[in-house]
All heavy atoms as TSV, in Angstrom:
chain	resi	resn	atom	element	x	y	z
A	1	MET	N	N	67.094	51.227	182.902
A	1	MET	CA	C	65.975	50.987	182.011
A	1	MET	C	C	64.694	51.047	182.751
A	1	MET	O	O	63.714	51.540	182.219
A	1	MET	CB	C	66.193	49.725	181.256
A	1	MET	CG	C	65.089	49.446	180.314
A	1	MET	SD	S	64.851	47.812	179.371
A	1	MET	CE	C	66.447	47.065	179.311
A	2	PHE	N	N	64.542	50.423	183.945
A	2	PHE	CA	C	63.396	50.384	184.687
A	2	PHE	C	C	62.743	51.787	184.938
A	2	PHE	O	O	61.486	51.913	184.899
A	2	PHE	CB	C	63.491	49.612	186.016
A	2	PHE	CG	C	63.704	48.141	185.798
A	2	PHE	CD1	C	64.916	47.615	185.662
A	2	PHE	CD2	C	62.592	47.334	185.762
A	2	PHE	CE1	C	65.067	46.257	185.440
A	2	PHE	CE2	C	62.698	45.966	185.547
A	2	PHE	CZ	C	63.999	45.387	185.420
A	3	ALA	N	N	63.527	52.751	185.040
A	3	ALA	CA	C	63.013	54.125	185.340
A	3	ALA	C	C	62.257	54.637	184.137
A	3	ALA	O	O	61.522	55.583	184.293
A	3	ALA	CB	C	64.217	55.003	185.742
A	4	LEU	N	N	62.401	54.056	182.890
A	4	LEU	CA	C	61.855	54.573	181.744
A	4	LEU	C	C	60.423	54.013	181.343
A	4	LEU	O	O	59.801	54.397	180.474
A	4	LEU	CB	C	62.797	54.339	180.509
A	4	LEU	CG	C	64.216	54.978	180.687
A	4	LEU	CD1	C	65.019	54.507	179.495
A	4	LEU	CD2	C	64.055	56.440	180.755
A	5	PHE	N	N	60.014	52.978	182.187
A	5	PHE	CA	C	58.715	52.383	182.012
A	5	PHE	C	C	57.496	53.237	182.473
A	5	PHE	O	O	57.681	53.919	183.506
A	5	PHE	CB	C	58.586	51.064	182.700
A	5	PHE	CG	C	59.507	49.937	182.102
A	5	PHE	CD1	C	60.567	49.447	182.837
A	5	PHE	CD2	C	59.213	49.488	180.821
A	5	PHE	CE1	C	61.333	48.464	182.285
A	5	PHE	CE2	C	60.025	48.447	180.304
A	5	PHE	CZ	C	61.086	47.971	181.052
A	6	ASP	N	N	56.495	53.259	181.682
A	6	ASP	CA	C	55.269	53.862	182.115
A	6	ASP	C	C	54.494	52.810	182.895
A	6	ASP	O	O	54.687	51.632	182.721
A	6	ASP	CB	C	54.392	54.220	180.870
A	6	ASP	CG	C	55.018	55.336	180.014
A	6	ASP	OD1	O	55.734	56.137	180.614
A	6	ASP	OD2	O	54.860	55.217	178.779
A	7	GLU	N	N	53.648	53.276	183.787
A	7	GLU	CA	C	52.927	52.315	184.662
A	7	GLU	C	C	52.043	51.319	183.849
A	7	GLU	O	O	51.988	50.229	184.187
A	7	GLU	CB	C	51.927	53.053	185.581
A	7	GLU	CG	C	52.370	52.948	187.078
A	7	GLU	CD	C	51.445	53.773	187.972
A	7	GLU	OE1	O	50.321	53.268	188.138
A	7	GLU	OE2	O	51.853	54.726	188.507
A	8	GLU	N	N	51.441	51.833	182.771
A	8	GLU	CA	C	50.576	50.850	181.989
A	8	GLU	C	C	51.383	50.120	181.015
A	8	GLU	O	O	50.793	49.156	180.361
A	8	GLU	CB	C	49.527	51.683	181.234
A	8	GLU	CG	C	50.107	52.650	180.109
A	8	GLU	CD	C	50.620	53.980	180.639
A	8	GLU	OE1	O	50.513	54.237	181.808
A	8	GLU	OE2	O	51.177	54.682	179.842
A	9	GLY	N	N	52.739	50.236	180.949
A	9	GLY	CA	C	53.560	49.448	180.130
A	9	GLY	C	C	54.111	50.318	179.003
A	9	GLY	O	O	53.517	51.299	178.664
A	10	THR	N	N	55.290	49.933	178.462
A	10	THR	CA	C	55.976	50.821	177.489
A	10	THR	C	C	56.420	49.738	176.386
A	10	THR	O	O	56.908	48.602	176.696
A	10	THR	CB	C	57.199	51.470	178.085
A	10	THR	OG1	O	56.743	52.162	179.258
A	10	THR	CG2	C	57.819	52.385	177.093
A	11	THR	N	N	56.347	50.131	175.166
A	11	THR	CA	C	56.788	49.277	174.053
A	11	THR	C	C	58.334	49.321	173.909
A	11	THR	O	O	58.939	50.252	174.390
A	11	THR	CB	C	56.112	49.711	172.654
A	11	THR	OG1	O	56.671	50.981	172.405
A	11	THR	CG2	C	54.628	49.606	172.761
A	12	VAL	N	N	58.833	48.279	173.220
A	12	VAL	CA	C	60.283	48.291	172.981
A	12	VAL	C	C	60.696	49.476	172.098
A	12	VAL	O	O	61.735	50.064	172.401
A	12	VAL	CB	C	60.611	46.906	172.193
A	12	VAL	CG1	C	62.005	46.954	171.577
A	12	VAL	CG2	C	60.468	45.696	173.091
A	13	SER	N	N	59.882	49.806	171.171
A	13	SER	CA	C	60.187	51.007	170.273
A	13	SER	C	C	60.255	52.281	171.089
A	13	SER	O	O	61.173	53.062	170.980
A	13	SER	CB	C	59.108	51.177	169.205
A	13	SER	OG	O	59.112	50.055	168.364
A	14	GLU	N	N	59.361	52.492	171.985
A	14	GLU	CA	C	59.383	53.681	172.850
A	14	GLU	C	C	60.585	53.650	173.800
A	14	GLU	O	O	61.265	54.567	174.097
A	14	GLU	CB	C	58.090	53.788	173.654
A	14	GLU	CG	C	57.973	55.043	174.542
A	14	GLU	CD	C	58.162	56.400	173.773
A	14	GLU	OE1	O	57.790	56.367	172.553
A	14	GLU	OE2	O	58.699	57.301	174.306
A	15	LEU	N	N	60.916	52.456	174.371
A	15	LEU	CA	C	62.047	52.377	175.265
A	15	LEU	C	C	63.347	52.691	174.443
A	15	LEU	O	O	64.234	53.469	174.989
A	15	LEU	CB	C	62.260	51.044	175.831
A	15	LEU	CG	C	61.368	50.637	176.997
A	15	LEU	CD1	C	61.451	49.201	177.355
A	15	LEU	CD2	C	61.684	51.525	178.248
A	16	ALA	N	N	63.431	52.215	173.222
A	16	ALA	CA	C	64.647	52.527	172.360
A	16	ALA	C	C	64.712	54.022	172.102
A	16	ALA	O	O	65.870	54.537	172.213
A	16	ALA	CB	C	64.508	51.719	170.984
A	17	ARG	N	N	63.632	54.616	171.855
A	17	ARG	CA	C	63.702	56.168	171.616
A	17	ARG	C	C	64.092	56.857	172.900
A	17	ARG	O	O	64.918	57.714	172.846
A	17	ARG	CB	C	62.300	56.621	171.175
A	17	ARG	CG	C	61.974	56.491	169.762
A	17	ARG	CD	C	60.726	57.280	169.371
A	17	ARG	NE	N	59.523	56.633	169.879
A	17	ARG	CZ	C	58.855	55.599	169.283
A	17	ARG	NH1	N	59.343	55.130	168.216
A	17	ARG	NH2	N	57.796	55.095	169.786
A	18	ARG	N	N	63.567	56.445	174.014
A	18	ARG	CA	C	63.934	57.099	175.303
A	18	ARG	C	C	65.394	56.896	175.681
A	18	ARG	O	O	66.017	57.705	176.288
A	18	ARG	CB	C	63.062	56.538	176.423
A	18	ARG	CG	C	61.633	56.977	176.259
A	18	ARG	CD	C	60.726	56.347	177.320
A	18	ARG	NE	N	59.345	56.779	177.091
A	18	ARG	CZ	C	58.313	56.350	177.878
A	18	ARG	NH1	N	58.606	55.624	178.904
A	18	ARG	NH2	N	57.090	56.745	177.520
A	19	MET	N	N	65.982	55.735	175.278
A	19	MET	CA	C	67.373	55.410	175.571
A	19	MET	C	C	68.344	55.857	174.568
A	19	MET	O	O	69.542	55.920	174.821
A	19	MET	CB	C	67.466	53.864	175.806
A	19	MET	CG	C	66.677	53.332	176.994
A	19	MET	SD	S	66.690	51.555	177.068
A	19	MET	CE	C	68.352	51.230	177.599
A	20	GLY	N	N	67.799	56.077	173.399
A	20	GLY	CA	C	68.718	56.594	172.292
A	20	GLY	C	C	69.519	55.464	171.662
A	20	GLY	O	O	70.696	55.527	171.231
A	21	VAL	N	N	68.919	54.258	171.649
A	21	VAL	CA	C	69.600	53.073	171.108
A	21	VAL	C	C	68.616	52.365	170.179
A	21	VAL	O	O	67.437	52.798	169.972
A	21	VAL	CB	C	69.939	52.054	172.227
A	21	VAL	CG1	C	71.035	52.661	173.170
A	21	VAL	CG2	C	68.823	51.501	172.986
A	22	THR	N	N	69.006	51.326	169.435
A	22	THR	CA	C	68.165	50.636	168.449
A	22	THR	C	C	67.174	49.750	169.170
A	22	THR	O	O	67.362	49.384	170.324
A	22	THR	CB	C	68.999	49.778	167.549
A	22	THR	OG1	O	69.639	48.699	168.313
A	22	THR	CG2	C	70.111	50.523	166.784
A	23	ARG	N	N	66.145	49.504	168.395
A	23	ARG	CA	C	65.049	48.596	168.943
A	23	ARG	C	C	65.691	47.183	169.168
A	23	ARG	O	O	65.282	46.500	170.134
A	23	ARG	CB	C	63.900	48.442	167.982
A	23	ARG	CG	C	63.070	49.694	167.949
A	23	ARG	CD	C	61.921	49.391	166.981
A	23	ARG	NE	N	62.285	48.788	165.780
A	23	ARG	CZ	C	61.619	48.717	164.676
A	23	ARG	NH1	N	60.518	49.232	164.625
A	23	ARG	NH2	N	62.167	48.057	163.656
A	24	HIS	N	N	66.529	46.791	168.319
A	24	HIS	CA	C	67.155	45.460	168.499
A	24	HIS	C	C	67.908	45.334	169.809
A	24	HIS	O	O	67.840	44.355	170.511
A	24	HIS	CB	C	68.096	45.206	167.347
A	24	HIS	CG	C	68.827	43.815	167.400
A	24	HIS	ND1	N	68.117	42.641	167.193
A	24	HIS	CD2	C	70.038	43.438	167.710
A	24	HIS	CE1	C	68.942	41.694	167.342
A	24	HIS	NE2	N	70.128	42.097	167.637
A	25	THR	N	N	68.637	46.361	170.169
A	25	THR	CA	C	69.341	46.368	171.483
A	25	THR	C	C	68.394	46.238	172.600
A	25	THR	O	O	68.652	45.441	173.587
A	25	THR	CB	C	70.172	47.658	171.591
A	25	THR	OG1	O	71.129	47.714	170.520
A	25	THR	CG2	C	70.909	47.770	172.937
A	26	VAL	N	N	67.282	47.013	172.629
A	26	VAL	CA	C	66.343	46.960	173.643
A	26	VAL	C	C	65.611	45.619	173.663
A	26	VAL	O	O	65.435	45.012	174.715
A	26	VAL	CB	C	65.374	48.118	173.594
A	26	VAL	CG1	C	64.242	47.976	174.640
A	26	VAL	CG2	C	66.020	49.468	173.732
A	27	HIS	N	N	65.299	45.093	172.528
A	27	HIS	CA	C	64.640	43.808	172.379
A	27	HIS	C	C	65.535	42.781	173.118
A	27	HIS	O	O	64.923	41.896	173.805
A	27	HIS	CB	C	64.384	43.466	170.928
A	27	HIS	CG	C	63.753	42.142	170.727
A	27	HIS	ND1	N	62.433	41.865	171.091
A	27	HIS	CD2	C	64.230	40.975	170.329
A	27	HIS	CE1	C	62.175	40.612	170.835
A	27	HIS	NE2	N	63.229	40.063	170.322
A	28	GLN	N	N	66.773	42.664	172.769
A	28	GLN	CA	C	67.678	41.664	173.388
A	28	GLN	C	C	67.641	41.781	174.951
A	28	GLN	O	O	67.586	40.829	175.665
A	28	GLN	CB	C	69.078	41.835	172.874
A	28	GLN	CG	C	69.239	41.380	171.468
A	28	GLN	CD	C	70.656	41.457	170.962
A	28	GLN	OE1	O	71.285	42.542	171.208
A	28	GLN	NE2	N	71.138	40.494	170.186
A	29	ALA	N	N	67.771	42.985	175.418
A	29	ALA	CA	C	67.776	43.265	176.872
A	29	ALA	C	C	66.364	42.819	177.452
A	29	ALA	O	O	66.358	42.092	178.532
A	29	ALA	CB	C	68.053	44.640	177.135
A	30	VAL	N	N	65.320	43.162	176.858
A	30	VAL	CA	C	63.997	42.829	177.316
A	30	VAL	C	C	63.853	41.340	177.416
A	30	VAL	O	O	63.353	40.785	178.368
A	30	VAL	CB	C	62.926	43.533	176.466
A	30	VAL	CG1	C	61.541	42.888	176.696
A	30	VAL	CG2	C	62.850	45.044	176.799
A	31	CYS	N	N	64.189	40.610	176.324
A	31	CYS	CA	C	64.091	39.178	176.279
A	31	CYS	C	C	64.774	38.511	177.521
A	31	CYS	O	O	64.239	37.656	178.114
A	31	CYS	CB	C	64.547	38.643	174.957
A	31	CYS	SG	S	63.490	38.897	173.564
A	32	GLY	N	N	65.977	38.971	177.723
A	32	GLY	CA	C	66.723	38.449	178.912
A	32	GLY	C	C	66.019	38.700	180.200
A	32	GLY	O	O	65.972	37.898	181.052
A	33	LEU	N	N	65.503	39.971	180.361
A	33	LEU	CA	C	64.845	40.319	181.602
A	33	LEU	C	C	63.438	39.648	181.788
A	33	LEU	O	O	63.070	39.359	182.880
A	33	LEU	CB	C	64.624	41.835	181.664
A	33	LEU	CG	C	65.994	42.580	181.847
A	33	LEU	CD1	C	65.872	44.052	181.649
A	33	LEU	CD2	C	66.548	42.327	183.299
A	34	VAL	N	N	62.784	39.314	180.653
A	34	VAL	CA	C	61.581	38.539	180.701
A	34	VAL	C	C	61.896	37.072	181.193
A	34	VAL	O	O	61.244	36.547	182.071
A	34	VAL	CB	C	60.821	38.595	179.355
A	34	VAL	CG1	C	59.750	37.469	179.339
A	34	VAL	CG2	C	60.203	39.887	179.072
A	35	GLU	N	N	62.954	36.545	180.618
A	35	GLU	CA	C	63.390	35.198	181.037
A	35	GLU	C	C	63.722	35.065	182.510
A	35	GLU	O	O	63.519	34.126	183.189
A	35	GLU	CB	C	64.498	34.746	180.160
A	35	GLU	CG	C	64.116	34.347	178.832
A	35	GLU	CD	C	65.309	33.868	177.966
A	35	GLU	OE1	O	66.347	33.448	178.531
A	35	GLU	OE2	O	65.209	33.911	176.657
A	36	MET	N	N	64.330	36.207	183.013
A	36	MET	CA	C	64.754	36.192	184.418
A	36	MET	C	C	63.650	36.600	185.400
A	36	MET	O	O	63.732	36.572	186.554
A	36	MET	CB	C	65.881	37.319	184.639
A	36	MET	CG	C	67.128	37.032	183.913
A	36	MET	SD	S	68.239	38.400	183.774
A	36	MET	CE	C	68.534	38.812	185.584
A	37	GLY	N	N	62.442	36.979	184.780
A	37	GLY	CA	C	61.255	37.217	185.610
A	37	GLY	C	C	61.172	38.720	186.126
A	37	GLY	O	O	60.474	39.059	187.003
A	38	ARG	N	N	61.983	39.503	185.447
A	38	ARG	CA	C	62.085	40.964	185.930
A	38	ARG	C	C	61.066	41.834	185.183
A	38	ARG	O	O	60.658	42.822	185.628
A	38	ARG	CB	C	63.506	41.553	185.778
A	38	ARG	CG	C	64.613	40.803	186.428
A	38	ARG	CD	C	64.561	40.989	187.892
A	38	ARG	NE	N	65.843	40.572	188.488
A	38	ARG	CZ	C	66.062	39.354	188.947
A	38	ARG	NH1	N	65.168	38.341	188.775
A	38	ARG	NH2	N	67.193	39.017	189.491
A	39	LEU	N	N	60.681	41.348	183.961
A	39	LEU	CA	C	59.691	42.011	183.176
A	39	LEU	C	C	58.671	41.146	182.669
A	39	LEU	O	O	58.895	39.890	182.523
A	39	LEU	CB	C	60.419	42.632	181.883
A	39	LEU	CG	C	61.487	43.705	182.049
A	39	LEU	CD1	C	62.064	44.034	180.683
A	39	LEU	CD2	C	60.903	44.912	182.746
A	40	ASP	N	N	57.485	41.727	182.391
A	40	ASP	CA	C	56.378	41.029	181.759
A	40	ASP	C	C	56.000	41.711	180.459
A	40	ASP	O	O	56.030	42.881	180.349
A	40	ASP	CB	C	55.065	41.121	182.644
A	40	ASP	CG	C	55.056	40.159	183.833
A	40	ASP	OD1	O	55.678	39.056	183.658
A	40	ASP	OD2	O	54.341	40.496	184.839
A	41	GLN	N	N	55.758	40.818	179.433
A	41	GLN	CA	C	55.265	41.348	178.218
A	41	GLN	C	C	53.742	41.169	178.192
A	41	GLN	O	O	53.292	40.063	178.359
A	41	GLN	CB	C	55.901	40.617	176.996
A	41	GLN	CG	C	57.025	41.404	176.396
A	41	GLN	CD	C	57.470	40.833	175.085
A	41	GLN	OE1	O	57.479	39.499	174.941
A	41	GLN	NE2	N	57.879	41.605	174.124
A	42	LEU	N	N	53.070	42.241	177.977
A	42	LEU	CA	C	51.665	42.274	178.058
A	42	LEU	C	C	51.053	42.269	176.635
A	42	LEU	O	O	51.704	42.531	175.742
A	42	LEU	CB	C	51.139	43.634	178.687
A	42	LEU	CG	C	51.805	43.969	180.000
A	42	LEU	CD1	C	51.448	45.363	180.433
A	42	LEU	CD2	C	51.476	42.991	181.086
A	43	SER	N	N	49.786	41.834	176.553
A	43	SER	CA	C	49.126	41.906	175.181
A	43	SER	C	C	48.238	43.101	175.206
A	43	SER	O	O	47.830	43.599	176.208
A	43	SER	CB	C	48.262	40.606	175.106
A	43	SER	OG	O	47.309	40.570	176.098
A	44	ASP	N	N	48.013	43.603	173.983
A	44	ASP	CA	C	47.309	44.902	173.785
A	44	ASP	C	C	46.084	44.486	172.959
A	44	ASP	O	O	46.181	44.085	171.809
A	44	ASP	CB	C	48.155	45.900	173.091
A	44	ASP	CG	C	47.429	47.250	173.035
A	44	ASP	OD1	O	46.261	47.319	173.171
A	44	ASP	OD2	O	48.222	48.241	172.715
A	45	ALA	N	N	44.897	44.617	173.462
A	45	ALA	CA	C	43.579	44.327	172.752
A	45	ALA	C	C	43.485	45.087	171.508
A	45	ALA	O	O	42.861	44.748	170.582
A	45	ALA	CB	C	42.411	44.480	173.742
A	46	ALA	N	N	44.027	46.328	171.480
A	46	ALA	CA	C	43.846	47.173	170.306
A	46	ALA	C	C	44.831	46.894	169.123
A	46	ALA	O	O	44.539	47.219	168.007
A	46	ALA	CB	C	44.067	48.715	170.738
A	47	SER	N	N	45.906	46.238	169.418
A	47	SER	CA	C	46.903	45.854	168.454
A	47	SER	C	C	47.531	44.529	168.740
A	47	SER	O	O	48.155	44.371	169.788
A	47	SER	CB	C	47.938	46.937	168.364
A	47	SER	OG	O	48.976	46.582	167.503
A	48	ALA	N	N	47.496	43.675	167.712
A	48	ALA	CA	C	48.192	42.369	167.945
A	48	ALA	C	C	49.715	42.440	168.004
A	48	ALA	O	O	50.417	41.654	168.475
A	48	ALA	CB	C	47.773	41.336	166.864
A	49	ARG	N	N	50.217	43.561	167.287
A	49	ARG	CA	C	51.674	43.638	167.181
A	49	ARG	C	C	52.274	44.427	168.360
A	49	ARG	O	O	53.445	44.298	168.741
A	49	ARG	CB	C	51.997	44.435	165.929
A	49	ARG	CG	C	51.667	43.690	164.662
A	49	ARG	CD	C	52.031	44.408	163.471
A	49	ARG	NE	N	53.523	44.375	163.380
A	49	ARG	CZ	C	54.188	45.081	162.459
A	49	ARG	NH1	N	53.542	45.700	161.500
A	49	ARG	NH2	N	55.472	45.018	162.485
A	50	ARG	N	N	51.466	45.206	169.099
A	50	ARG	CA	C	51.933	46.031	170.210
A	50	ARG	C	C	52.022	45.161	171.433
A	50	ARG	O	O	51.084	44.603	171.850
A	50	ARG	CB	C	51.026	47.177	170.412
A	50	ARG	CG	C	51.594	48.145	171.447
A	50	ARG	CD	C	50.595	49.411	171.466
A	50	ARG	NE	N	51.176	50.403	172.329
A	50	ARG	CZ	C	50.903	50.470	173.639
A	50	ARG	NH1	N	50.041	49.661	174.198
A	50	ARG	NH2	N	51.430	51.418	174.391
A	51	ARG	N	N	53.209	45.121	172.018
A	51	ARG	CA	C	53.482	44.215	173.225
A	51	ARG	C	C	54.086	45.138	174.311
A	51	ARG	O	O	55.326	45.063	174.463
A	51	ARG	CB	C	54.289	43.085	172.922
A	51	ARG	CG	C	53.868	42.111	171.866
A	51	ARG	CD	C	52.766	41.174	172.291
A	51	ARG	NE	N	53.010	40.527	173.525
A	51	ARG	CZ	C	53.289	39.318	173.708
A	51	ARG	NH1	N	53.428	38.489	172.705
A	51	ARG	NH2	N	53.388	38.818	174.921
A	52	PRO	N	N	53.316	45.799	174.999
A	52	PRO	CA	C	53.847	46.674	176.089
A	52	PRO	C	C	54.585	45.768	177.181
A	52	PRO	O	O	54.317	44.692	177.378
A	52	PRO	CB	C	52.653	47.330	176.779
A	52	PRO	CG	C	51.534	47.095	175.896
A	52	PRO	CD	C	51.866	45.941	175.077
A	53	ILE	N	N	55.590	46.491	177.755
A	53	ILE	CA	C	56.440	45.739	178.758
A	53	ILE	C	C	56.341	46.615	180.058
A	53	ILE	O	O	56.305	47.772	179.990
A	53	ILE	CB	C	57.911	45.697	178.326
A	53	ILE	CG1	C	58.029	44.971	176.895
A	53	ILE	CG2	C	58.766	45.102	179.317
A	53	ILE	CD1	C	59.084	45.493	176.102
A	54	ARG	N	N	56.389	45.859	181.213
A	54	ARG	CA	C	56.392	46.541	182.471
A	54	ARG	C	C	57.063	45.611	183.441
A	54	ARG	O	O	57.236	44.412	183.250
A	54	ARG	CB	C	55.099	46.946	182.999
A	54	ARG	CG	C	54.168	45.861	183.527
A	54	ARG	CD	C	53.001	46.490	184.137
A	54	ARG	NE	N	52.005	45.320	184.241
A	54	ARG	CZ	C	50.718	45.496	184.306
A	54	ARG	NH1	N	50.167	46.597	184.142
A	54	ARG	NH2	N	49.993	44.322	184.372
A	55	GLY	N	N	57.581	46.181	184.427
A	55	GLY	CA	C	58.283	45.412	185.501
A	55	GLY	C	C	57.404	44.579	186.286
A	55	GLY	O	O	56.295	44.871	186.599
A	56	THR	N	N	57.921	43.369	186.704
A	56	THR	CA	C	57.246	42.512	187.588
A	56	THR	C	C	57.427	42.985	189.051
A	56	THR	O	O	58.181	43.880	189.267
A	56	THR	CB	C	57.692	41.028	187.485
A	56	THR	OG1	O	59.084	41.083	187.862
A	56	THR	CG2	C	57.592	40.490	186.096
A	57	GLY	N	N	56.724	42.398	189.962
A	57	GLY	CA	C	56.962	42.685	191.337
A	57	GLY	C	C	58.368	42.553	191.726
A	57	GLY	O	O	58.901	43.375	192.453
A	58	GLU	N	N	58.936	41.433	191.305
A	58	GLU	CA	C	60.451	41.229	191.609
A	58	GLU	C	C	61.310	42.291	190.979
A	58	GLU	O	O	62.164	42.799	191.567
A	58	GLU	CB	C	60.784	39.818	191.117
A	58	GLU	CG	C	62.220	39.517	191.526
A	58	GLU	CD	C	62.659	38.142	191.100
A	58	GLU	OE1	O	61.759	37.229	190.793
A	58	GLU	OE2	O	63.826	37.848	191.109
A	59	GLY	N	N	60.941	42.639	189.679
A	59	GLY	CA	C	61.725	43.549	188.998
A	59	GLY	C	C	61.557	44.919	189.617
A	59	GLY	O	O	62.603	45.698	189.774
A	60	GLN	N	N	60.440	45.344	190.028
A	60	GLN	CA	C	60.123	46.634	190.684
A	60	GLN	C	C	60.891	46.719	192.023
A	60	GLN	O	O	61.488	47.695	192.359
A	60	GLN	CB	C	58.746	46.905	190.826
A	60	GLN	CG	C	58.007	47.039	189.615
A	60	GLN	CD	C	58.302	48.342	188.809
A	60	GLN	OE1	O	59.481	48.807	188.816
A	60	GLN	NE2	N	57.321	48.932	188.165
A	61	GLY	N	N	60.879	45.634	192.708
A	61	GLY	CA	C	61.583	45.543	194.052
A	61	GLY	C	C	63.097	45.733	193.884
A	61	GLY	O	O	63.704	46.530	194.627
A	62	ARG	N	N	63.709	45.140	192.821
A	62	ARG	CA	C	65.067	45.355	192.550
A	62	ARG	C	C	65.357	46.724	192.107
A	62	ARG	O	O	66.398	47.281	192.482
A	62	ARG	CB	C	65.608	44.324	191.531
A	62	ARG	CG	C	65.547	42.919	192.089
A	62	ARG	CD	C	66.391	42.040	191.165
A	62	ARG	NE	N	66.376	40.655	191.705
A	62	ARG	CZ	C	67.334	40.239	192.520
A	62	ARG	NH1	N	68.334	40.975	192.833
A	62	ARG	NH2	N	67.295	39.023	192.916
A	63	ARG	N	N	64.493	47.342	191.391
A	63	ARG	CA	C	64.622	48.673	190.963
A	63	ARG	C	C	64.681	49.658	192.098
A	63	ARG	O	O	65.519	50.572	192.292
A	63	ARG	CB	C	63.430	49.145	190.067
A	63	ARG	CG	C	63.373	50.610	189.708
A	63	ARG	CD	C	62.162	50.901	188.899
A	63	ARG	NE	N	62.054	52.331	188.771
A	63	ARG	CZ	C	60.961	52.930	188.308
A	63	ARG	NH1	N	59.850	52.167	187.909
A	63	ARG	NH2	N	60.913	54.200	188.198
A	64	THR	N	N	63.751	49.476	193.114
A	64	THR	CA	C	63.745	50.282	194.312
A	64	THR	C	C	65.031	50.123	195.111
A	64	THR	O	O	65.584	51.034	195.599
A	64	THR	CB	C	62.478	49.995	195.126
A	64	THR	OG1	O	61.300	50.198	194.352
A	64	THR	CG2	C	62.358	50.874	196.399
A	65	LYS	N	N	65.371	48.869	195.346
A	65	LYS	CA	C	66.609	48.557	196.108
A	65	LYS	C	C	67.827	49.116	195.427
A	65	LYS	O	O	68.685	49.775	196.077
A	65	LYS	CB	C	66.757	47.050	196.174
A	65	LYS	CG	C	67.909	46.655	197.019
A	65	LYS	CD	C	68.027	45.023	197.083
A	65	LYS	CE	C	69.217	44.739	197.956
A	65	LYS	NZ	N	69.401	43.271	197.998
A	66	GLY	N	N	67.873	49.016	194.100
A	66	GLY	CA	C	69.064	49.563	193.377
A	66	GLY	C	C	69.121	51.156	193.455
A	66	GLY	O	O	70.193	51.748	193.602
A	67	SER	N	N	67.943	51.801	193.440
A	67	SER	CA	C	67.939	53.220	193.484
A	67	SER	C	C	68.302	53.752	194.813
A	67	SER	O	O	68.829	54.833	194.996
A	67	SER	CB	C	66.592	53.760	193.041
A	67	SER	OG	O	65.589	53.400	193.927
A	68	THR	N	N	68.022	53.000	195.906
A	68	THR	CA	C	68.385	53.478	197.205
A	68	THR	C	C	69.834	53.133	197.527
A	68	THR	O	O	70.482	53.825	198.316
A	68	THR	CB	C	67.540	52.759	198.330
A	68	THR	OG1	O	67.717	51.341	198.215
A	68	THR	CG2	C	66.027	53.144	198.127
A	69	GLN	N	N	70.466	52.270	196.842
A	69	GLN	CA	C	71.850	51.963	197.060
A	69	GLN	C	C	72.798	52.824	196.171
A	69	GLN	O	O	73.895	53.006	196.502
A	69	GLN	CB	C	72.163	50.482	196.727
A	69	GLN	CG	C	71.532	49.598	197.724
A	69	GLN	CD	C	71.772	48.110	197.385
A	69	GLN	OE1	O	72.395	47.727	196.320
A	69	GLN	NE2	N	71.441	47.173	198.296
A	70	ALA	N	N	72.256	53.324	195.109
A	70	ALA	CA	C	73.067	54.137	194.218
A	70	ALA	C	C	73.328	55.472	194.895
A	70	ALA	O	O	72.515	56.072	195.504
A	70	ALA	CB	C	72.275	54.406	192.936
A	71	GLY	N	N	74.641	55.864	194.794
A	71	GLY	CA	C	74.956	57.153	195.485
A	71	GLY	C	C	75.951	57.892	194.514
A	71	GLY	O	O	76.209	57.407	193.386
A	72	PRO	N	N	76.380	59.050	194.953
A	72	PRO	CA	C	77.218	59.885	194.153
A	72	PRO	C	C	78.575	59.121	193.904
A	72	PRO	O	O	78.993	58.505	194.845
A	72	PRO	CB	C	77.351	61.168	194.876
A	72	PRO	CG	C	76.913	60.817	196.299
A	72	PRO	CD	C	75.991	59.669	196.163
A	73	GLY	N	N	79.168	59.447	192.801
A	73	GLY	CA	C	80.564	58.961	192.608
A	73	GLY	C	C	80.717	57.868	191.900
A	73	GLY	O	O	81.506	57.239	191.517
């Protein structure tokens, strides 16, 4: 999921489209990752309803570590 984030943040709806799953599924995953400190939910001055999400420093570090450990097979 972390590979699908835009630098400026990505909404739950956009993540769901990119993953091909429902918004509810992504929302549940995002809530858990926010509680774990892996994601931040940002506020959007242009829209009170839009809440972009992006990885925290800890979340990004785990993303990098995971991508270097992943191999074929």
